[in-house]
Each structure stands twice: as structure tokens, then as C-alpha cells.
C-alpha positions in Angstrom: 71.5 34.1 89.7 70.4 32.2 92.4 66.4 31.4 93.7 66.1 30.8 97.4 63.3 30.1 99.4 62.1 33.4 101.2 64.0 34.1 105.0 61.3 34.7 107.2 59.4 31.5 107.9 56.2 33.0 109.3 55.8 33.9 105.5 57.2 30.5 103.7 54.4 28.4 106.0 51.4 30.6 105.5 52.4 30.5 101.9 52.9 27.0 101.5 49.6 26.3 104.3 47.8 28.2 101.0 49.5 25.9 98.0 48.0 23.0 99.7 44.6 24.6 100.1 44.8 25.4 96.6 46.2 22.5 95.5 49.7 24.3 94.5 48.1 27.6 92.9 49.4 30.5 93.9 47.3 31.9 97.2 47.7 35.0 96.0 45.9 35.1 93.0 41.8 34.3 92.3 42.2 32.8 89.1 42.9 29.1 89.1 45.5 29.1 85.8 48.3 26.8 85.1 49.7 30.1 84.8 48.9 30.6 88.7 50.5 27.6 89.6 53.7 27.8 91.7 56.4 28.4 90.4 53.5 31.0 88.6 54.6 31.8 84.8 55.0 35.7 86.2 58.6 34.4 88.8 59.0 31.9 86.0 59.3 35.2 83.7 60.7 37.4 86.0 63.8 35.0 86.6 64.5 34.8 82.6 65.6 38.5 83.4 68.7 39.3 83.8 67.9 42.7 85.2 65.4 41.4 87.4 66.1 40.8 91.5 63.7 40.7 93.7 60.7 38.5 95.2 57.8 36.7 93.4 54.3 37.8 94.3 53.3 35.9 96.9 57.3 36.5 98.4 57.7 32.8 98.7 60.7 32.5 96.3 63.6 35.5 96.2 65.8 35.5 93.1 69.3 37.1 93.3 71.8 38.0 90.5 74.6 36.9 92.6 
């Protein structure tokens, strides 16, 4: 398993700017809860799933199985 940032630098820049504006909370979520603080609980659960491969909700991180 490997976690990496999205290769699209524009997406990374946009999400990072959103994180800065929200104090570290996922800019794609409306609620400011600990579950939505980057790296969010949803993606942590996806990381724990051995069958999951793909991006987190906001497209900042990608989990590969290799």
C-alpha cells in the first residue's frame, strides 16, 4: 500500500488553499468536525480497507495497493 498526493498540481494547490482557509478541515465538507479534519476519517477507513484503491473525497491523496 502506498499513499501519495494527487499528481495534478492545480488540484493540490486548490485543496491546500481550501485547507488553509478552513483551518485544516476538508474544504469539500460543510461541517467542521474532527472527522472532517484532513486526513479525514473517511479516507483513513478507505486506507484500512485492503480492497480500496483510489482518491480521497477531495482528491488530495491517492491510495494504491502496490
